N, C-alpha and C positions, 0 to 999 in steps of 0.2 A: 295698350300698356306694355311698356318694354319689361322684358324679363331681366332679373338681375344676373350679371354675368357669373358663370359657375367658377368656383374657386378651384384653382389647380390642385391636384392631388399632391400631397407632401411626396418628394422624391426619397426613396430609400438610399442612403449612402451605399457605396459599393462594398464598404468594409462590413456594414450591417447585412447585407444580401449574402455575403461570402462566409459569414461566421460559422465556424463549424461548432457542433456540440463538444463539450469537453469530455475528456476520458477519466476513468477511475483507475489509478495505478495502485495496486494492492501489494503491499510487501509483507511477507510472513517469514518467521523463522522460529527456532527454539530461542529462549532467553540466552543471551550471551554471544550470539553468532555475528553481532555486528549491525543489526537491523536499524537501531535507533541513530547510530553515527551516520550511516549511509543515508537515511531519511533526511538528517539535518543537512548533509551535503547537497542533497537534490534540492532541498528548499532554498539554500543559500546560493546555489550556482545556475540553477535552471529557471528561465523565465516562464511565466504564466502557469504557475503551479502553486497550489496551496495545499496546506495540511488539513485533513479532516480530523477535526478535534472531537475525541470520544468522551462520553459520560462514563463514569466508572464509580463503583461503590466501594473501592479499595481506599485505604488512608493515603493522604498526600505526603510523598517524600520530601525531605528538606530541600532538595534542589528543584522541586517543582512548583509552578505557578498556576493558580486557577485561571481557567479560560485560556491559557497558553499551551499548557501541556494536557490537561484533562478538564472536564467539567466534574468536579467532585460532588457526588449526590448520595443520599442515603438510600438504602434498600427500598424504602417506601416510594420514593420519587421516582426511582428507577422503573419499579413495577408499574406506577401509574403511566410513565412515558410508553412502556412497552405495550401496555393495554390499549392506550389510546392511539396507536399506530405511529408514533412519533419517531421510531428508530427505523433505519434502513436495515439494520442487522444488529444482533446482540448475541452474546456468548457468555458462558460461565469459565472463567480462566483461573487456575490457582485458588479456587474457592471464593473468587469475586466476580462481579457483573461488570461487563464492558458493552457499550453499544454505540452506534453511530447516528447522531440527530438527523433526520431526514432534510428538513427545510433548507438549511445553509448549504448542503451539497447540492441540492437541485437547483438553487439560485446560480451557484457558481457554474455548473454544467451547462445551463442555458445561456450563460454569459460567455461561454467558450473557454473557461478557465479549467486546466485539469487539475484533479483533486487526487492527493496521495493519502492512501489508507495504511496505517500501521496497526494491522489486525491479525488474528489467528485464523487457521483453517476454517473454523466454524463460520466465522463471519464472512469469509471469502466465499464458501458455499452458498450462503444466503444471498450474497450480491450476484452470484451467478444466476440464481433463480429469478431475481427481480430485474437485473439489467444486463444480461451477459454480453450483448454487442459493445456496451460501454466499458467493459472490464478488462484490464490487463493484469495478469497475475504473475507474481515473481516470488519464489521460494529461495531463501538464503540459507546455505548450509556452513557449518563450521568446518575448518580443515581437518580437525580431530575432536574427539571428545576430551582428551587431554587439554587441549587448548581451550575448549568451551568451559572446563573446569577453571581453568587460570583466569579467563575473562570475568566470569561470574565473581570470582574472588577478589579481583582487582577493583570491581565496581564499588565495593566497600558500603553497599546500600542495603544489603540484606544479610540476616545472621545466618548461621550454619544450617539450622533447620530448614530455612526458606530455600537455601542454595541446593540441599538435597532433594527438596520437592520439586524444584525447577529442573533439575537433571532427570528425576524419574519421569516428569511430564514430557521431557524432550524425546523420550523413546516414541511416545505416541504421535508427538508433533512431526517428527522427521518421516514417519510412516505415510504422511499425507503428501509428500513431494509430488507424487504422480498426478495430483490434481490441478497443478500449475501450469502455466503456459511456458514459463522461462524459470530456470533453475541456475543459481550461482553458488560457487564455492568460494567463500570469502577468506582466501589465503592471504591476500594482500589488499589493503585498503583502497589504494589508488587504483589499481587494476580493476577492483570491484565496482568502484564509483564510475570508473570510464566505461564498463560494461553496462552498468545502469543507464548511463546517459545515452548510450547507443540504443538501447531498447526503447527509451522515451522518443528518441528521434525517428526510429524506424516506425513506431506504432503511430506517431503523429503524421508522419508522411503518408502512411496507409489511410488514415482518417480524412486527410486534406486533399487526397488524390491529386496532387501536384506533381510535376516532373521534378525529381530530387536533384539537388546539387551534386557536385562531385564529392563533398564532405559527407552528405547526407547517404549517397550511395554506398561509401565506406561503412558508415555506421549501420546501414541496413544489413550489409554483408555480416558485420560483426554480430548483429543481434541474432541473425539467422542461426548461427553456430551455438547461441545460448538457449535456443528453444529446447525443451524437454525432450521432444521427440528426435533431436539431432545429436543427443548425447549417449551413445550406447554404453559407456562404462559407468554411467551414473548408478544404475541398479547395484552393481557390485560395491561401489564406493558407500552407498548408503547402508547396505547389508554390514559392512565393515564398521560403520558409525554404531549401529543397532548392537552388533556383537560386544562392543566396548562399553555399553552403557550398563 
C-alpha cells in the first residue's frame, strides 16, 4: 500500500520572517507644552505608527470624538477594567482617571506596528515595569512658564480654575524629566517635530539592526544629541522653569 505523499510545509514569506516587534513611543509633558500637536504631526507624517487610545473618566470636550481621541467611560467601568487586568497602565491626572487598554496595543506590536502613547509620567513608569525593552520615552518641556500660560489660555477649552490647576500640577510633572530617554524643549514646532522624527528613525534602526542609509545615519546622530544624558544644561533649565511656577 502506497503512502500518501507528504504535503509540503507552507513557506513563510520573507516579510513575515523578518518582521520586527513594534515599539512603544511615549510622549509626556505638562499641559500646554505642545505634546498633542506633535502627536498629531507624527501620526500624519510617519508611516507604521498608530495612536494608543486611552480610556478616561473625564468629560468629553466639544472638539473630541469617542473612540478617536479617547474611550469615555464612567468610573465604575474604569474600575472594572483595572481590576480585570485589561489596562497596560493607568493613572489619576487632574482628578480624573486615564488608562491604556492592553489588547489593541499588543495586537499592533505583534504585527510590527509602532504605537504612540500620549500619557503622563505615572503611565510611563508602569510601562517601564511591564515592557521596558519596547519603550522609548520622550519628555517635552515648554520654552518658559510664561509661554506655557499663554498656550493654555489660547486653547480656550478650560476655565480659569482648571488652568490654574494645570499650572500647579506642571511643577510635579516637570520634576520627572529625569526618568525619560529623550528630552525636547519645544521652542519651535517645526524643529521639535524634526527632532521627534529623528528619534523615531534612530530607534527603529536600532530595533531592525540594519545598515542605516545616509539619511538615517544623520537622524541617528541628531537623536543622540537629544538623549537626556547628552544634555548637561537641562538640569539648570528645568530648575529655572520650576522657580517660575
